[in-house]
Each structure stands twice: as C-alpha cells, then as structure tokens.
C-alpha positions as a LaTeX table, in Angstrom:
\begin{tabular}{lrrr}
\hline
Residue & $x$ (\AA) & $y$ (\AA) & $z$ (\AA) \\
\hline
Unk1 & 21.05 & 8.42 & $-13.71$ \\
Unk2 & 22.91 & 5.11 & $-13.51$ \\
Unk3 & 21.90 & 2.42 & $-11.02$ \\
Unk4 & 24.04 & $-0.50$ & $-9.93$ \\
Unk5 & 22.37 & $-3.69$ & $-11.19$ \\
Unk6 & 22.25 & $-5.23$ & $-7.71$ \\
Unk7 & 20.39 & $-2.30$ & $-6.15$ \\
Unk8 & 16.69 & $-1.61$ & $-6.46$ \\
Unk9 & 14.94 & 1.64 & $-7.32$ \\
Unk10 & 12.40 & 3.38 & $-5.14$ \\
Unk11 & 9.65 & 4.46 & $-7.55$ \\
Unk12 & 7.09 & 6.95 & $-6.26$ \\
Unk13 & 3.88 & 8.10 & $-7.97$ \\
Unk14 & 2.26 & 11.22 & $-6.50$ \\
Unk15 & $-1.35$ & 11.63 & $-7.55$ \\
Unk16 & $-4.22$ & 13.78 & $-6.43$ \\
Unk17 & $-5.82$ & 10.89 & $-4.56$ \\
Unk18 & $-2.97$ & 8.64 & $-3.48$ \\
Unk19 & 0.77 & 8.20 & $-3.25$ \\
Unk20 & 2.00 & 4.84 & $-4.48$ \\
Unk21 & 5.57 & 3.69 & $-3.89$ \\
Unk22 & 7.33 & 0.53 & $-4.99$ \\
Unk23 & 10.69 & $-1.15$ & $-4.69$ \\
Unk24 & 11.60 & $-2.10$ & $-8.26$ \\
Unk25 & 14.35 & $-4.63$ & $-8.95$ \\
Unk26 & 15.06 & $-5.01$ & $-12.65$ \\
Unk27 & 11.65 & $-5.42$ & $-14.24$ \\
Unk28 & 10.03 & $-6.78$ & $-11.07$ \\
Unk29 & 8.12 & $-4.97$ & $-8.33$ \\
Unk30 & 9.51 & $-6.43$ & $-5.11$ \\
Unk31 & 7.34 & $-4.47$ & $-2.64$ \\
Unk32 & 4.55 & $-1.92$ & $-2.91$ \\
Unk33 & 3.10 & 0.69 & $-0.53$ \\
Unk34 & 0.23 & 3.16 & $-0.78$ \\
Unk35 & $-1.23$ & 6.03 & 1.25 \\
Unk36 & $-3.68$ & 8.89 & 0.68 \\
Unk37 & $-2.21$ & 12.12 & $-0.66$ \\
Unk38 & $-2.12$ & 14.70 & 2.17 \\
Unk39 & $-4.55$ & 17.56 & 1.61 \\
Unk40 & $-2.81$ & 20.11 & 3.90 \\
Unk41 & $-1.36$ & 22.27 & 1.12 \\
Unk42 & 2.15 & 21.82 & 2.53 \\
Unk43 & 4.86 & 20.15 & 0.47 \\
Unk44 & 6.69 & 19.08 & 3.61 \\
Unk45 & 3.63 & 17.02 & 4.62 \\
Unk46 & 3.69 & 15.36 & 1.21 \\
Unk47 & 7.38 & 14.44 & 1.63 \\
Unk48 & 6.71 & 13.16 & 5.17 \\
Unk49 & 3.95 & 10.90 & 3.83 \\
Unk50 & 6.32 & 9.52 & 1.17 \\
Unk51 & 9.07 & 8.99 & 3.74 \\
Unk52 & 6.66 & 7.05 & 5.98 \\
Unk53 & 5.79 & 4.65 & 3.14 \\
Unk54 & 9.18 & 3.15 & 2.31 \\
Unk55 & 12.53 & 2.38 & 3.92 \\
Unk56 & 14.99 & 5.28 & 3.76 \\
Unk57 & 17.91 & 3.21 & 2.43 \\
Unk58 & 18.78 & 0.20 & 0.34 \\
Unk59 & 17.97 & 1.80 & $-2.98$ \\
Unk60 & 20.33 & 2.63 & $-5.84$ \\
Unk61 & 18.06 & 5.42 & $-7.06$ \\
Unk62 & 14.83 & 7.28 & $-6.33$ \\
Unk63 & 12.45 & 8.18 & $-9.16$ \\
Unk64 & 9.31 & 10.27 & $-8.68$ \\
Unk65 & 6.42 & 10.81 & $-11.09$ \\
Unk66 & 3.99 & 13.50 & $-9.98$ \\
Unk67 & 0.95 & 15.35 & $-11.14$ \\
Unk68 & 1.68 & 19.02 & $-11.81$ \\
Unk69 & 4.43 & 21.08 & $-13.36$ \\
Unk70 & 7.98 & 19.94 & $-12.64$ \\
Unk71 & 10.66 & 22.45 & $-13.56$ \\
Unk72 & 14.22 & 22.61 & $-12.25$ \\
Unk73 & 13.40 & 20.32 & $-9.31$ \\
Unk74 & 10.40 & 22.40 & $-8.23$ \\
Unk75 & 6.74 & 21.32 & $-8.26$ \\
Unk76 & 3.78 & 23.59 & $-8.91$ \\
Unk77 & 0.23 & 22.29 & $-8.97$ \\
Unk78 & $-1.62$ & 23.02 & $-12.17$ \\
Unk79 & $-4.86$ & 22.50 & $-10.26$ \\
Unk80 & $-4.45$ & 23.09 & $-6.51$ \\
Unk81 & $-7.68$ & 21.15 & $-5.89$ \\
Unk82 & $-6.01$ & 18.06 & $-7.39$ \\
Unk83 & $-2.69$ & 18.48 & $-5.56$ \\
Unk84 & $-2.65$ & 21.14 & $-2.85$ \\
Unk85 & 0.99 & 22.27 & $-2.57$ \\
Unk86 & 2.90 & 25.53 & $-2.45$ \\
Unk87 & 3.83 & 26.97 & $-5.86$ \\
Unk88 & 7.40 & 26.09 & $-6.75$ \\
Unk89 & 7.84 & 23.62 & $-3.88$ \\
Unk90 & 11.47 & 22.32 & $-4.04$ \\
Unk91 & 10.45 & 18.67 & $-4.30$ \\
Unk92 & 13.77 & 17.31 & $-5.58$ \\
Unk93 & 15.83 & 18.76 & $-2.73$ \\
Unk94 & 13.18 & 17.73 & $-0.15$ \\
Unk95 & 13.22 & 14.13 & $-1.40$ \\
Unk96 & 17.02 & 14.16 & $-1.44$ \\
Unk97 & 17.00 & 15.20 & 2.23 \\
Unk98 & 14.48 & 12.47 & 3.09 \\
Unk99 & 16.20 & 9.61 & 1.21 \\
Unk100 & 19.84 & 10.70 & 1.05 \\
Unk101 & 20.18 & 10.79 & $-2.73$ \\
Unk102 & 19.10 & 13.10 & $-5.54$ \\
Unk103 & 15.91 & 11.83 & $-7.20$ \\
Unk104 & 14.72 & 11.94 & $-10.77$ \\
Unk105 & 11.43 & 13.90 & $-10.65$ \\
Unk106 & 9.14 & 14.17 & $-13.69$ \\
Unk107 & 5.50 & 14.85 & $-14.53$ \\
Unk108 & 3.48 & 11.64 & $-14.20$ \\
Unk109 & 1.90 & 11.66 & $-17.67$ \\
Unk110 & 5.31 & 12.30 & $-19.22$ \\
Unk111 & 6.81 & 9.43 & $-17.23$ \\
Unk112 & 4.01 & 7.12 & $-18.40$ \\
Unk113 & 4.46 & 8.23 & $-22.02$ \\
Unk114 & 8.18 & 7.46 & $-21.87$ \\
Unk115 & 7.60 & 4.07 & $-20.24$ \\
Unk116 & 5.06 & 3.06 & $-22.88$ \\
Unk117 & 7.33 & 4.35 & $-25.64$ \\
Unk118 & 10.28 & 2.34 & $-24.35$ \\
Unk119 & 8.58 & $-0.80$ & $-23.01$ \\
Unk120 & 4.92 & $-0.91$ & $-23.99$ \\
Unk121 & 2.36 & 0.14 & $-26.57$ \\
Unk122 & 4.61 & 2.83 & $-28.07$ \\
Unk123 & 7.53 & 0.57 & $-28.90$ \\
Unk124 & 8.55 & 0.82 & $-32.53$ \\
Unk125 & 7.05 & 4.28 & $-33.05$ \\
Unk126 & 9.02 & 7.55 & $-33.36$ \\
Unk127 & 6.04 & 9.65 & $-32.24$ \\
Unk128 & 3.73 & 8.68 & $-29.42$ \\
Unk129 & 1.11 & 10.31 & $-27.18$ \\
Unk130 & $-0.03$ & 8.88 & $-23.85$ \\
Unk131 & $-3.24$ & 10.13 & $-22.24$ \\
Unk132 & $-4.08$ & 9.45 & $-18.62$ \\
Unk133 & $-7.50$ & 9.88 & $-17.05$ \\
Unk134 & $-7.28$ & 9.77 & $-13.28$ \\
Unk135 & $-8.01$ & 12.40 & $-10.62$ \\
Unk136 & $-7.09$ & 14.79 & $-13.44$ \\
Unk137 & $-6.32$ & 14.38 & $-17.14$ \\
Unk138 & $-2.75$ & 14.41 & $-18.42$ \\
Unk139 & $-0.81$ & 13.73 & $-21.59$ \\
Unk140 & 2.81 & 12.99 & $-22.36$ \\
Unk141 & 4.36 & 13.26 & $-25.81$ \\
Unk142 & 7.29 & 11.55 & $-27.46$ \\
Unk143 & 8.27 & 13.35 & $-30.67$ \\
Unk144 & 10.94 & 11.99 & $-32.98$ \\
Unk145 & 12.02 & 9.56 & $-30.28$ \\
Unk146 & 12.44 & 12.21 & $-27.55$ \\
Unk147 & 10.26 & 12.90 & $-24.53$ \\
Unk148 & 8.94 & 16.45 & $-24.77$ \\
Unk149 & 8.57 & 18.55 & $-21.65$ \\
Unk150 & 8.23 & 21.97 & $-23.30$ \\
Unk151 & 9.27 & 25.40 & $-22.12$ \\
Unk152 & 6.80 & 25.35 & $-19.23$ \\
Unk153 & 7.22 & 21.68 & $-18.29$ \\
Unk154 & 3.87 & 20.42 & $-19.58$ \\
Unk155 & 4.14 & 19.81 & $-23.32$ \\
Unk156 & 1.01 & 18.04 & $-24.52$ \\
Unk157 & $-0.99$ & 18.56 & $-21.34$ \\
Unk158 & $-4.71$ & 18.53 & $-22.13$ \\
Unk159 & $-6.54$ & 18.54 & $-18.80$ \\
Unk160 & $-6.98$ & 22.29 & $-18.79$ \\
Unk161 & $-7.87$ & 22.71 & $-22.44$ \\
Unk162 & $-11.24$ & 24.44 & $-22.57$ \\
Unk163 & $-14.06$ & 22.06 & $-23.44$ \\
Unk164 & $-17.00$ & 24.33 & $-22.54$ \\
Unk165 & $-16.47$ & 28.13 & $-22.32$ \\
Unk166 & $-19.53$ & 28.47 & $-20.07$ \\
Unk167 & $-18.74$ & 25.33 & $-18.09$ \\
Unk168 & $-18.29$ & 24.82 & $-14.41$ \\
Unk169 & $-15.35$ & 26.41 & $-12.58$ \\
Unk170 & $-12.15$ & 24.39 & $-12.44$ \\
Unk171 & $-9.70$ & 24.28 & $-9.55$ \\
Unk172 & $-7.13$ & 25.95 & $-11.81$ \\
Unk173 & $-9.23$ & 29.12 & $-11.85$ \\
Unk174 & $-10.64$ & 28.79 & $-15.38$ \\
Unk175 & $-14.07$ & 27.60 & $-16.52$ \\
Unk176 & $-14.96$ & 24.55 & $-18.57$ \\
Unk177 & $-11.62$ & 22.74 & $-18.55$ \\
Unk178 & $-11.67$ & 19.18 & $-19.88$ \\
Unk179 & $-10.92$ & 17.94 & $-16.33$ \\
Unk180 & $-14.21$ & 19.41 & $-15.09$ \\
Unk181 & $-16.21$ & 17.03 & $-17.28$ \\
Unk182 & $-14.04$ & 14.02 & $-18.14$ \\
Unk183 & $-11.55$ & 13.29 & $-15.32$ \\
Unk184 & $-11.82$ & 10.30 & $-13.04$ \\
Unk185 & $-13.11$ & 12.53 & $-10.26$ \\
Unk186 & $-15.95$ & 13.75 & $-12.53$ \\
Unk187 & $-16.92$ & 10.47 & $-14.21$ \\
Unk188 & $-18.73$ & 8.32 & $-11.70$ \\
\hline
\end{tabular}
C-alpha cells in the first residue's frame, strides 16, 4: 500500500474493550478518537462504531489492527467473549464500503510486532517476538526479517495455550488457557 506523502492515514485499533482511531501524518498523531467496542455480536455494528469515530474522507489510506484471526479480509474471533463478532466477518470489504478505500487489516499483535521491529525495540534484530497483555494475550513474530502470520493467521499466538488443564473455562471453549489467568481482564 502506497500513500501520498501529503495525505494522512486513518489507523484503527479494534480491541475487546475499546476501539481507538487516529489520524496519522508522517510520524505524528494529528487527532485521536476512542469508543467502547460494541458487544452486540454483529460485525456491522462494529463497523458503524468505527465509522462514527472518524471523518469518512481526507485519508490516503486506512489501516486496521484487530484482535482475532484475520485471513483473506475476514475476521474471526478467537475468543468470542473478547470480541463478539460473526465467524468470518468480511471486515475488509465492510471498511472499504464505510471509508471508500480498501484497508490494510492485520491481527493487532502482529501489527505491533512489525512496528516494534521496524521502528522500536526490535530494530537491528532479524528475529523478534512481541507479546501484548490486554483484554486478551497476543503475540506477533518476526522471523528472519519477515512478519509471520502462519497458515491459520495467528503464528505465535499464545493467549490460548493451555496453562492449567483443570483451569477455569475460557471464552474460546477450552479450559485453562493462559488468557484465563494472565490477561488484563483477569489481572486486577
């Protein structure tokens, strides 16, 4: 995706608790908006909430980082309690309809891993792992200088690794996932 240098980017972060959006010009955040993540289970309500946050035009590109599995422009929640949405929701085409341009849509932990690899703590390394502890737990991997997404779209994801076989039920349907004991929503 190429962006004209005089146009800003609409950057959107979809989390289990909130949606954050920002107008980014170069390396500067020009404006920022935030709203709670809708809990209706409908992807269209999620897109409507994003569309209400920011202007619909004036951007050279739209980039979205989201919790969950992103594959071929579709979003599936790994844990429906974290992000209630229909399986395989066509998020890329829905955002394109809302903002008039095709977006870049990636998993949030993978986006953070790539950003740190390129601009932050991972600079100068060929291999890099980024862990995020928020509403859930995620991980993004850079291996040999390339962002890994894996065959299923979640290479490196650790939130649903089993930490306690007899543990409490997780929203993903398994028991004892790491998220059930160590995520931001569990650590208080």
